[in-house]
Every structure is written in structure tokens, then in C-alpha cells.
OpenMM code with the backbone's topology and positions (N, CA, C; nanometers):
from openmm import Vec3, app, unit

residues = "MET SER LYS ASN THR ARG LEU TYR PHE TYR PHE ALA ASN LYS LEU ILE MET SER GLY THR ALA LYS GLU PHE ILE GLU MET GLY VAL PHE VAL HIS ASP ASP SER ASN ASN GLY THR PRO LYS GLU GLU ASP VAL LEU LEU GLN LEU GLY ASP ARG PHE THR LEU THR ASP PHE PRO ALA GLU GLY ASN THR MET ILE VAL ARG VAL ILE GLU MET LYS ALA GLY ASN ASN PHE ASP ASP GLY ASP PHE ILE LYS TYR TYR LEU GLU GLU TYR LYS SER LYS".split()
positions = [
    Vec3(0.0847, -0.1171, 0.0000),
    Vec3(0.0000, 0.0000, 0.0000),
    Vec3(0.0892, 0.1233, 0.0000),
    Vec3(0.0548, 0.2154, -0.0837),
    Vec3(0.1253, 0.3426, -0.0910),
    Vec3(0.0894, 0.4292, 0.0290),
    Vec3(0.1817, 0.5127, 0.0705),
    Vec3(0.1521, 0.6056, 0.1797),
    Vec3(0.0510, 0.7108, 0.1371),
    Vec3(0.0221, 0.7191, 0.0074),
    Vec3(-0.0788, 0.8130, -0.0425),
    Vec3(-0.2165, 0.7494, -0.0554),
    Vec3(-0.2270, 0.6199, -0.0252),
    Vec3(-0.3567, 0.5535, -0.0286),
    Vec3(-0.4497, 0.6214, 0.0708),
    Vec3(-0.5712, 0.6518, 0.0275),
    Vec3(-0.6709, 0.7146, 0.1162),
    Vec3(-0.7387, 0.6057, 0.1981),
    Vec3(-0.7496, 0.6298, 0.3275),
    Vec3(-0.8140, 0.5362, 0.4185),
    Vec3(-0.9400, 0.6002, 0.4744),
    Vec3(-1.0464, 0.5227, 0.4786),
    Vec3(-1.1747, 0.5689, 0.5324),
    Vec3(-1.2172, 0.4700, 0.6403),
    Vec3(-1.2591, 0.5217, 0.7549),
    Vec3(-1.3015, 0.4381, 0.8665),
    Vec3(-1.4468, 0.4680, 0.9002),
    Vec3(-1.5262, 0.3616, 0.9052),
    Vec3(-1.6692, 0.3738, 0.9329),
    Vec3(-1.7026, 0.2976, 1.0604),
    Vec3(-1.7851, 0.3580, 1.1435),
    Vec3(-1.8365, 0.2931, 1.2633),
    Vec3(-1.9871, 0.3131, 1.2623),
    Vec3(-2.0632, 0.2055, 1.2752),
    Vec3(-2.2101, 0.2114, 1.2652),
    Vec3(-2.2510, 0.2774, 1.1331),
    Vec3(-2.1784, 0.2412, 1.0261),
    Vec3(-2.2036, 0.2916, 0.8902),
    Vec3(-2.1907, 0.4424, 0.8758),
    Vec3(-2.1204, 0.5071, 0.9691),
    Vec3(-2.0944, 0.6510, 0.9587),
    Vec3(-1.9441, 0.6722, 0.9491),
    Vec3(-1.9038, 0.7579, 0.8567),
    Vec3(-1.7622, 0.7905, 0.8417),
    Vec3(-1.7151, 0.8628, 0.9672),
    Vec3(-1.6124, 0.8077, 1.0336),
    Vec3(-1.5624, 0.8709, 1.1557),
    Vec3(-1.4256, 0.9348, 1.1364),
    Vec3(-1.3492, 0.8906, 1.0352),
    Vec3(-1.2206, 0.9544, 1.0064),
    Vec3(-1.1722, 0.9082, 0.8700),
    Vec3(-1.0919, 0.9941, 0.8084),
    Vec3(-1.0333, 0.9606, 0.6788),
    Vec3(-0.9054, 1.0404, 0.6610),
    Vec3(-0.8211, 0.9934, 0.5726),
    Vec3(-0.6957, 1.0604, 0.5418),
    Vec3(-0.6054, 0.9644, 0.4674),
    Vec3(-0.4831, 1.0076, 0.4420),
    Vec3(-0.3878, 0.9200, 0.3740),
    Vec3(-0.3224, 0.8266, 0.4748),
    Vec3(-0.2694, 0.7160, 0.4250),
    Vec3(-0.1978, 0.6230, 0.5117),
    Vec3(-0.0847, 0.6958, 0.5835),
    Vec3(-0.0157, 0.7844, 0.5137),
    Vec3(0.0950, 0.8596, 0.5736),
    Vec3(0.0468, 0.9427, 0.6921),
    Vec3(-0.0689, 1.0067, 0.6783),
    Vec3(-0.1226, 1.0882, 0.7884),
    Vec3(-0.1514, 1.0022, 0.9112),
    Vec3(-0.2070, 0.8836, 0.8894),
    Vec3(-0.2378, 0.7969, 1.0022),
    Vec3(-0.1115, 0.7433, 1.0674),
    Vec3(-0.0083, 0.7158, 0.9890),
    Vec3(0.1196, 0.6725, 1.0454),
    Vec3(0.1762, 0.7830, 1.1332),
    Vec3(0.1765, 0.9066, 1.0817),
    Vec3(0.2329, 1.0191, 1.1564),
    Vec3(0.1561, 1.0480, 1.2850),
    Vec3(0.0246, 1.0264, 1.2841),
    Vec3(-0.0570, 1.0500, 1.4040),
    Vec3(-0.0466, 0.9349, 1.5033),
    Vec3(0.0104, 0.8237, 1.4624),
    Vec3(0.0205, 0.7081, 1.5505),
    Vec3(-0.1122, 0.6403, 1.5753),
    Vec3(-0.2019, 0.6468, 1.4780),
    Vec3(-0.3347, 0.5879, 1.4940),
    Vec3(-0.3269, 0.4371, 1.5077),
    Vec3(-0.2364, 0.3745, 1.4383),
    Vec3(-0.2332, 0.2291, 1.4356),
    Vec3(-0.1574, 0.1743, 1.5553),
    Vec3(-0.2248, 0.1713, 1.6683),
    Vec3(-0.1714, 0.1109, 1.7892),
    Vec3(-0.2411, -0.0235, 1.8024),
    Vec3(-0.1766, -0.1256, 1.7499),
    Vec3(-0.2382, -0.2583, 1.7447),
    Vec3(-0.2404, -0.3220, 1.8827),
    Vec3(-0.3405, -0.4022, 1.9038),
    Vec3(-0.3505, -0.4782, 2.0270),
    Vec3(-0.2920, -0.6168, 2.0032),
    Vec3(-0.3283, -0.7148, 2.0850),
    Vec3(-0.2645, -0.8457, 2.0797),
    Vec3(-0.2771, -0.9180, 1.9464),
    Vec3(-0.3671, -0.8756, 1.8593),
    Vec3(-0.3801, -0.9432, 1.7302),
    Vec3(-0.2540, -0.9285, 1.6460),
    Vec3(-0.1739, -0.8266, 1.6739),
    Vec3(-0.0500, -0.8043, 1.5990),
    Vec3(0.0705, -0.8021, 1.6924),
    Vec3(0.0592, -0.8673, 1.8053),
    Vec3(0.1677, -0.8750, 1.9030),
    Vec3(0.2139, -0.7384, 1.9516),
    Vec3(0.1318, -0.6360, 1.9345),
    Vec3(0.1645, -0.5039, 1.9860),
    Vec3(0.2790, -0.4349, 1.9164),
    Vec3(0.3188, -0.4837, 1.7986),
    Vec3(0.4338, -0.4245, 1.7312),
    Vec3(0.3997, -0.3885, 1.5875),
    Vec3(0.3272, -0.2797, 1.5668),
    Vec3(0.2978, -0.2401, 1.4288),
    Vec3(0.4244, -0.1935, 1.3585),
    Vec3(0.4320, -0.2199, 1.2306),
    Vec3(0.5436, -0.1727, 1.1497),
    Vec3(0.4944, -0.0581, 1.0644),
    Vec3(0.5746, 0.0454, 1.0523),
    Vec3(0.5324, 0.1642, 0.9784),
    Vec3(0.4899, 0.1302, 0.8368),
    Vec3(0.5597, 0.0365, 0.7726),
    Vec3(0.5263, 0.0043, 0.6343),
    Vec3(0.4083, -0.0926, 0.6249),
    Vec3(0.3587, -0.1397, 0.7377),
    Vec3(0.2525, -0.2394, 0.7376),
    Vec3(0.1282, -0.1858, 0.8076),
    Vec3(0.0726, -0.0773, 0.7535),
    Vec3(-0.0472, -0.0212, 0.8146),
    Vec3(-0.1739, -0.0844, 0.7595),
    Vec3(-0.1602, -0.1721, 0.6624),
    Vec3(-0.2776, -0.2362, 0.6055),
    Vec3(-0.3404, -0.3274, 0.7103),
    Vec3(-0.4598, -0.2925, 0.7510),
    Vec3(-0.5321, -0.3741, 0.8474),
    Vec3(-0.6014, -0.4878, 0.7745),
    Vec3(-0.6238, -0.5962, 0.8445),
    Vec3(-0.6919, -0.7126, 0.7892),
    Vec3(-0.8203, -0.7362, 0.8674),
    Vec3(-0.9078, -0.8182, 0.8137),
    Vec3(-1.0296, -0.8545, 0.8859),
    Vec3(-0.9938, -0.9128, 1.0217),
    Vec3(-1.0610, -0.8670, 1.1243),
    Vec3(-1.0372, -0.9166, 1.2592),
    Vec3(-0.9330, -0.8397, 1.3370),
    Vec3(-0.8509, -0.7579, 1.2702),
    Vec3(-0.7509, -0.6786, 1.3418),
    Vec3(-0.8201, -0.5819, 1.4362),
    Vec3(-0.7554, -0.5580, 1.5495),
    Vec3(-0.8091, -0.4681, 1.6503),
    Vec3(-0.7109, -0.3549, 1.6750),
    Vec3(-0.7650, -0.2379, 1.7052),
    Vec3(-0.6813, -0.1259, 1.7455),
    Vec3(-0.7622, -0.0337, 1.8340),
    Vec3(-0.6936, 0.0572, 1.9011),
    Vec3(-0.7570, 0.1456, 1.9976),
    Vec3(-0.7853, 0.2804, 1.9354),
    Vec3(-0.9083, 0.3262, 1.9519),
    Vec3(-0.9458, 0.4621, 1.9123),
    Vec3(-0.9525, 0.5459, 2.0395),
    Vec3(-0.8774, 0.6538, 2.0435),
    Vec3(-0.8857, 0.7436, 2.1581),
    Vec3(-0.9806, 0.8574, 2.1246),
    Vec3(-1.0395, 0.9144, 2.2273),
    Vec3(-1.1373, 1.0228, 2.2120),
    Vec3(-1.2525, 0.9814, 2.1210),
    Vec3(-1.2947, 0.8556, 2.1350),
    Vec3(-1.4081, 0.8065, 2.0571),
    Vec3(-1.4930, 0.7175, 2.1458),
    Vec3(-1.6214, 0.7293, 2.1492),
    Vec3(-1.7062, 0.8160, 2.0674),
    Vec3(-1.7136, 0.9604, 2.1161),
    Vec3(-1.6521, 0.9887, 2.2299),
    Vec3(-1.6500, 1.1263, 2.2796),
    Vec3(-1.5113, 1.1543, 2.3364),
    Vec3(-1.4768, 1.2811, 2.3464),
    Vec3(-1.3462, 1.3186, 2.3982),
    Vec3(-1.3264, 1.2593, 2.5373),
    Vec3(-1.2093, 1.2026, 2.5584),
    Vec3(-1.1779, 1.1409, 2.6862),
    Vec3(-1.2105, 0.9928, 2.6926),
    Vec3(-1.2832, 0.9409, 2.5958),
    Vec3(-1.3178, 0.7988, 2.5917),
    Vec3(-1.2182, 0.7228, 2.5058),
    Vec3(-1.2066, 0.5953, 2.5319),
    Vec3(-1.1228, 0.5059, 2.4526),
    Vec3(-1.2046, 0.3822, 2.4193),
    Vec3(-1.1907, 0.3351, 2.2956),
    Vec3(-1.2654, 0.2165, 2.2537),
    Vec3(-1.1748, 0.1279, 2.1682),
    Vec3(-1.1765, -0.0010, 2.1970),
    Vec3(-1.1069, -0.0965, 2.1109),
    Vec3(-1.2057, -0.1388, 2.0035),
    Vec3(-1.1626, -0.1275, 1.8785),
    Vec3(-1.2483, -0.1627, 1.7659),
    Vec3(-1.1839, -0.2748, 1.6853),
    Vec3(-1.2674, -0.3438, 1.6086),
    Vec3(-1.2215, -0.4548, 1.5246),
    Vec3(-1.2702, -0.4312, 1.3824),
    Vec3(-1.1860, -0.4652, 1.2848),
    Vec3(-1.2230, -0.4546, 1.1438),
    Vec3(-1.3154, -0.5710, 1.1102),
    Vec3(-1.4383, -0.5382, 1.0634),
    Vec3(-1.5341, -0.6440, 1.0296),
    Vec3(-1.5607, -0.6532, 0.8795),
    Vec3(-1.5206, -0.5500, 0.8046),
    Vec3(-1.5396, -0.5510, 0.6593),
    Vec3(-1.4402, -0.4533, 0.5981),
    Vec3(-1.3954, -0.4855, 0.4779),
    Vec3(-1.3026, -0.3987, 0.4052),
    Vec3(-1.3447, -0.3906, 0.2598),
    Vec3(-1.3243, -0.2738, 0.2015),
    Vec3(-1.3461, -0.2564, 0.0581),
    Vec3(-1.2298, -0.1744, 0.0049),
    Vec3(-1.1687, -0.2219, -0.1027),
    Vec3(-1.0569, -0.1509, -0.1640),
    Vec3(-1.0916, -0.1201, -0.3082),
    Vec3(-1.0336, -0.0144, -0.3595),
    Vec3(-1.0595, 0.0213, -0.4976),
    Vec3(-0.9712, 0.1351, -0.5423),
    Vec3(-1.0039, 0.1871, -0.6605),
    Vec3(-0.9279, 0.2971, -0.7176),
    Vec3(-1.0248, 0.4005, -0.7709),
    Vec3(-1.0061, 0.5216, -0.7246),
    Vec3(-1.0802, 0.6356, -0.7762),
    Vec3(-0.9804, 0.7109, -0.8632),
    Vec3(-1.0059, 0.7228, -0.9894),
    Vec3(-0.9065, 0.7795, -1.0802),
    Vec3(-0.8693, 0.9228, -1.0455),
    Vec3(-0.9562, 0.9945, -0.9760),
    Vec3(-0.9234, 1.1311, -0.9346),
    Vec3(-0.8326, 1.1332, -0.8127),
    Vec3(-0.8592, 1.0436, -0.7163),
    Vec3(-0.7871, 1.0461, -0.5891),
    Vec3(-0.6918, 0.9295, -0.5688),
    Vec3(-0.6893, 0.8326, -0.6565),
    Vec3(-0.6012, 0.7177, -0.6420),
    Vec3(-0.6641, 0.6050, -0.5622),
    Vec3(-0.5783, 0.5174, -0.5081),
    Vec3(-0.6246, 0.4002, -0.4341),
    Vec3(-0.6921, 0.4399, -0.3039),
    Vec3(-0.7882, 0.3576, -0.2622),
    Vec3(-0.8523, 0.3802, -0.1330),
    Vec3(-0.8860, 0.2464, -0.0688),
    Vec3(-0.8970, 0.2493, 0.0629),
    Vec3(-0.9438, 0.1343, 0.1398),
    Vec3(-1.0467, 0.1869, 0.2392),
    Vec3(-1.1614, 0.1195, 0.2436),
    Vec3(-1.2656, 0.1540, 0.3404),
    Vec3(-1.2697, 0.0429, 0.4446),
    Vec3(-1.2573, 0.0828, 0.5711),
    Vec3(-1.2630, -0.0112, 0.6825),
    Vec3(-1.3930, 0.0104, 0.7585),
    Vec3(-1.4631, -0.0977, 0.7848),
    Vec3(-1.5859, -0.0925, 0.8637),
    Vec3(-1.5551, -0.1572, 0.9984),
    Vec3(-1.5856, -0.0849, 1.1051),
    Vec3(-1.5438, -0.1234, 1.2393),
    Vec3(-1.6627, -0.1523, 1.3298),
    Vec3(-1.6364, -0.2333, 1.4322),
    Vec3(-1.7326, -0.2528, 1.5400),
    Vec3(-1.6544, -0.2525, 1.6704),
    Vec3(-1.7239, -0.2269, 1.7794),
    Vec3(-1.6577, -0.2301, 1.9094),
    Vec3(-1.6153, -0.3729, 1.9394),
    Vec3(-1.4933, -0.3891, 1.9896),
    Vec3(-1.4423, -0.5208, 2.0252),
    Vec3(-1.4601, -0.5411, 2.1746),
    Vec3(-1.5231, -0.6491, 2.2091),
    Vec3(-1.5410, -0.6853, 2.3497),
    Vec3(-1.4857, -0.8255, 2.3680),
    Vec3(-1.3833, -0.8378, 2.4517),
    Vec3(-1.3257, -0.9705, 2.4747),
    Vec3(-1.4236, -1.0551, 2.5546),
    Vec3(-1.4166, -1.1838, 2.5297),
    Vec3(-1.5124, -1.2756, 2.5946),
    Vec3(-1.4537, -1.3362, 2.7181),
] * unit.nanometer
topology = app.Topology()
chain = topology.addChain("A")
for resn in residues:
    res = topology.addResidue(resn, chain)
    for name in ("N", "CA", "C"):
        topology.addAtom(name, app.Element.getBySymbol(name[0]), res)
């Protein structure tokens, strides 16, 4: 995945954040939990189905939620280039 790939994140079918892969790397958004042994690699920001990560200040400022990727869609928009849409749900350990 190129660092210019546009990423879109949806929760409850509502867009909650978007930007380039590079922007998310720089913000440190990809803080993986045990599904990735807690060691994300900068060049490996591509999330897979079932991957979990922590969203801070979501759904409200001061809150933290662990979310899981439940669906992905990838494609190419000729105006904006490659994109990946991630659909998330709250992760609750059993």
C-alpha cells in the first residue's frame, strides 16, 4: 500500500475519520492490540479482517474504545487514487 492511499473508517455505517496512510502513520493511529503482538510496522499499516486497534477520544473526547475490522473494501478512484474503506465494530473480549 502506498503512503498516499486514502483510508476511510466507518463505525455504525458513519464515516468517523479519513486521510492518507501517511497521515495515520504520523498521528500514531495504528496502535495494534494483541492481534498483531503489539508491534505495528510503519510500512505495514494495512489492516486485515479481525484486526483490533484502539481509538482514543471516541465516541466522545476522553473515551477510549477498542475496535475490530469487520469488513473492508478496496478500490481505485481515478481522481484520488487508491482507497481502502474499513468498517469497524466495538471489540469486546469474551
